[in-house]
C-alpha positions as CSV (number, residue, x, y, z in Angstrom):
1,M,-119.6,11.0,114.2
2,K,-122.4,12.8,116.0
3,G,-125.6,13.6,114.2
4,K,-124.8,11.7,111.1
5,A,-126.5,8.7,109.5
6,F,-124.8,5.5,110.4
7,F,-124.2,2.5,108.1
8,A,-127.7,2.1,106.7
9,G,-127.9,5.7,105.6
10,A,-124.3,6.0,104.5
11,A,-124.5,2.8,102.4
12,A,-127.7,4.0,100.7
13,L,-126.1,7.3,99.9
14,A,-122.9,5.6,98.7
15,M,-124.9,3.4,96.2
16,L,-126.7,6.5,94.9
17,V,-123.5,8.4,94.3
18,M,-121.6,5.4,92.9
19,C,-124.1,5.4,90.0
20,S,-122.9,8.8,89.0
21,G,-119.2,8.8,89.9
22,Q,-118.1,11.1,92.7
23,A,-120.7,13.7,91.9
24,A,-122.0,15.8,94.8
25,A,-125.5,14.8,96.1
26,E,-128.3,17.3,95.3
27,N,-129.7,17.8,98.8
28,P,-130.7,21.1,100.4
29,L,-128.2,22.7,102.8
30,L,-129.5,22.9,106.3
31,F,-126.5,24.3,108.2
32,N,-124.1,27.2,107.9
33,V,-120.8,26.8,106.0
34,V,-117.5,28.7,106.1
35,C,-116.0,28.9,102.6
36,P,-112.4,30.2,103.1
37,E,-111.8,30.6,99.3
38,G,-115.2,31.9,98.4
39,Y,-116.4,28.9,96.4
40,F,-119.1,26.3,97.1
41,V,-119.6,22.6,96.2
42,D,-121.2,23.4,92.8
43,G,-118.2,25.4,91.8
44,S,-120.0,28.8,92.1
45,V,-118.5,31.9,93.6
46,V,-120.2,32.9,96.9
47,A,-120.6,36.1,98.7
48,D,-120.2,36.5,102.4
49,G,-123.5,36.1,104.1
50,E,-125.1,34.5,101.1
51,I,-128.2,32.3,101.8
52,R,-128.2,28.8,100.3
53,D,-131.4,26.8,101.1
54,S,-131.6,27.0,104.9
55,G,-127.9,27.7,105.5
56,T,-125.7,30.8,105.4
57,L,-122.3,30.9,103.6
58,F,-119.5,32.9,105.2
59,V,-116.3,33.9,103.3
60,R,-113.6,34.1,106.0
61,A,-110.9,32.0,107.6
62,A,-112.0,28.8,109.3
63,N,-110.8,28.8,112.9
64,D,-110.5,26.1,115.6
65,V,-111.7,23.5,113.2
66,M,-112.4,19.9,114.2
67,I,-111.8,17.0,111.8
68,D,-114.1,13.9,112.0
69,W,-113.9,10.6,110.2
70,S,-117.2,8.8,109.7
71,D,-118.2,6.1,112.1
72,D,-118.8,3.7,109.3
73,I,-115.1,3.5,108.5
74,V,-113.8,3.8,112.1
75,Y,-116.1,1.2,113.7
76,H,-116.6,-1.3,111.0
77,Q,-114.4,-4.1,109.7
78,W,-114.1,-4.1,105.9
79,S,-113.0,-6.8,103.5
80,A,-111.2,-6.5,100.1
81,G,-113.8,-6.4,97.4
82,S,-116.1,-4.0,99.4
83,K,-117.2,-0.6,98.2
84,V,-116.1,1.5,101.2
85,R,-117.7,4.9,101.8
86,V,-115.1,7.3,103.1
87,E,-116.4,10.5,104.7
88,V,-114.7,13.3,106.5
89,I,-116.4,16.3,108.1
90,L,-114.8,19.6,109.1
91,T,-116.6,21.8,111.5
92,E,-116.1,24.8,113.8
93,P,-117.5,23.6,117.1
94,A,-117.6,27.1,118.5
95,T,-120.0,28.3,115.7
96,G,-121.6,25.1,114.6
97,A,-120.6,25.9,111.0
98,Y,-119.3,23.3,108.6
99,V,-116.2,24.1,106.5
100,Y,-115.9,23.8,102.7
101,T,-112.3,24.4,101.5
102,L,-110.5,23.9,98.2
103,A,-107.4,23.1,100.3
104,A,-108.7,19.7,101.4
105,H,-106.5,16.8,100.0
106,F,-107.0,13.0,100.0
107,M,-104.7,10.0,99.2
108,I,-104.8,6.2,99.8
109,E,-101.7,4.0,100.3
110,K,-101.1,0.2,100.8
111,Q,-98.5,-1.2,103.0
112,D,-96.0,-3.6,101.4
113,A,-94.5,-6.7,103.1
114,D,-91.4,-4.7,103.9
115,G,-93.4,-2.0,105.7
116,T,-93.2,0.7,103.0
117,W,-96.2,2.5,101.8
118,D,-97.2,2.5,98.1
119,V,-99.7,5.1,96.7
120,I,-102.7,3.4,95.1
121,Y,-104.9,6.5,94.9
122,D,-102.8,9.6,93.9
123,P,-103.2,12.7,95.9
124,R,-106.3,14.7,94.8
125,S,-107.8,17.9,96.2
126,I,-111.1,19.6,96.2
127,G,-109.5,22.6,94.4
128,E,-108.1,20.4,91.6
129,D,-111.2,18.3,91.1
130,L,-114.1,20.8,91.7
131,W,-114.6,21.7,88.1
132,I,-113.9,18.2,86.6
133,E,-116.9,16.8,84.6
134,G,-117.7,13.7,82.6
135,P,-116.0,10.4,82.9
136,E,-112.9,11.9,84.6
137,S,-115.0,12.9,87.5
138,R,-115.5,9.3,88.6
139,D,-112.3,9.3,90.6
140,A,-112.5,13.0,91.6
141,Y,-112.3,14.0,95.2
142,K,-115.3,16.1,96.0
143,A,-117.6,17.4,98.8
144,E,-121.4,17.1,98.9
145,I,-124.5,17.8,101.0
146,N,-125.8,14.6,102.5
147,S,-129.4,13.7,103.1
148,E,-129.3,15.4,106.5
149,G,-128.3,18.7,104.9
150,R,-124.7,18.5,106.3
151,L,-121.6,19.2,104.2
152,L,-119.0,16.4,104.0
153,Y,-116.0,15.3,102.0
154,G,-116.9,12.0,100.4
155,F,-115.2,9.3,98.4
156,N,-116.4,5.9,97.2
157,W,-113.4,3.6,97.6
158,D,-113.9,0.6,95.3
159,T,-111.6,-2.2,96.6
160,R,-112.7,-5.0,94.2
161,T,-109.2,-5.1,92.6
162,L,-107.3,-4.9,95.9
163,S,-105.9,-7.6,98.1
164,S,-106.2,-7.9,101.9
165,G,-103.7,-6.0,104.0
166,D,-103.2,-2.6,105.7
167,Y,-104.2,0.6,104.0
168,R,-103.6,4.2,105.0
169,L,-106.0,7.0,104.1
170,S,-104.7,10.6,104.4
171,F,-106.6,13.9,104.6
172,W,-104.8,17.2,104.9
173,I,-104.9,20.9,104.3
174,G,-102.6,21.9,101.4
175,E,-102.3,24.3,98.5
176,V,-105.2,25.6,96.4
177,P,-105.2,26.5,92.7
178,S,-104.1,30.0,91.9
179,E,-107.2,30.7,89.8
180,D,-110.5,29.2,88.8
181,P,-111.4,28.0,85.2
182,D,-112.5,31.5,84.3
183,G,-109.2,33.0,85.2
184,N,-110.4,34.6,88.5
185,P,-107.7,34.5,91.2
186,I,-108.4,32.3,94.2
187,T,-107.5,33.8,97.5
188,P,-107.2,31.3,100.4
189,L,-108.1,32.8,103.8
190,G,-106.9,29.8,105.7
191,V,-108.2,26.7,107.5
192,D,-106.8,26.0,111.0
193,I,-107.6,22.4,112.2
194,T,-106.9,22.3,116.0
195,A,-108.7,19.0,117.1
196,G,-109.9,15.6,116.1
197,A,-113.4,14.3,117.0
198,P,-113.2,12.3,120.3
199,G,-115.0,9.3,118.8
200,D,-112.2,8.8,116.2
201,T,-109.7,7.8,118.9
202,K,-111.8,6.9,121.9
203,A,-114.6,4.3,121.5
204,E,-118.1,5.9,121.7
205,S,-120.4,3.6,119.7
206,G,-118.5,0.3,119.4
207,V,-115.0,-1.1,119.0
208,I,-112.6,1.1,117.1
209,L,-111.3,-0.9,114.1
210,A,-109.2,1.8,112.4
211,E,-106.3,3.9,113.8
212,V,-106.7,7.6,113.4
213,E,-103.6,9.8,113.9
214,Y,-102.8,13.5,113.6
215,F,-99.7,15.3,112.4
216,N,-98.4,18.8,111.7
217,D,-100.7,20.3,114.4
218,F,-103.7,18.5,113.1
219,Q,-103.3,19.8,109.5
220,L,-102.7,16.1,108.4
221,S,-104.9,13.2,109.6
222,T,-104.4,9.6,108.7
223,L,-106.7,6.6,109.1
224,T,-105.1,3.1,108.9
225,L,-107.3,0.1,108.5
226,E,-107.1,-3.6,107.6
227,L,-109.0,-5.0,104.7
228,L,-109.6,-8.7,105.3
229,S,-109.5,-11.3,102.6
230,K,-112.5,-11.4,100.3
231,E,-114.0,-14.6,101.7
232,H,-115.0,-12.6,104.8
233,G,-117.5,-10.6,102.8
234,R,-118.4,-7.0,103.6
235,G,-117.5,-7.2,107.2
236,V,-119.4,-6.5,110.4
237,N,-118.6,-5.0,113.8
238,G,-115.5,-6.9,114.9
239,K,-113.5,-9.5,112.9
């Protein structure tokens, strides 16, 4: 994932966020963001052209979007018992803007011995979890501004109760709530993902240890990885 902190930075951020559930990091925005539903990471309504920190927020459809899974999960071998930081970034390469959408969904499944997949983290979405607070927010799926001022979708996957095996993480564009907590209607303007980051499927900075695939014209992306047995520890590059 170009321009992002690699393991050291991601791990430090993960530990910080883990102390407060899945809450968004309080870092200044340094890049422009497209907000197709007109909301931002703090749950506030935004106006087209609004300035936030050093970035501009645009309320319009997100076009020709690229999806990018973080290097830390694509290029590292993980073990059961690890706290795995899962990050996804949506950008418009043509404009350089990031994309924040309530339509982003996330789910985790484990493969059984017979090859079937069982859901272990129920489907959640930004739109459903944006306004959740308190203890319930610990497992919420949210977006945040990282220490480099970039917008990303982040989840702290605690695998301490899980066994070794194959797991599938899914990210897709789906439905959004019909209204916000104040009863205001939410109008989705659309997110069109048309490409995946080259480094997710073609090695750029090491050996790829997770399989990224795309479905439904890139509107659904899955990442399949193996968690090794706990005696292997956190895991390093390669097995």
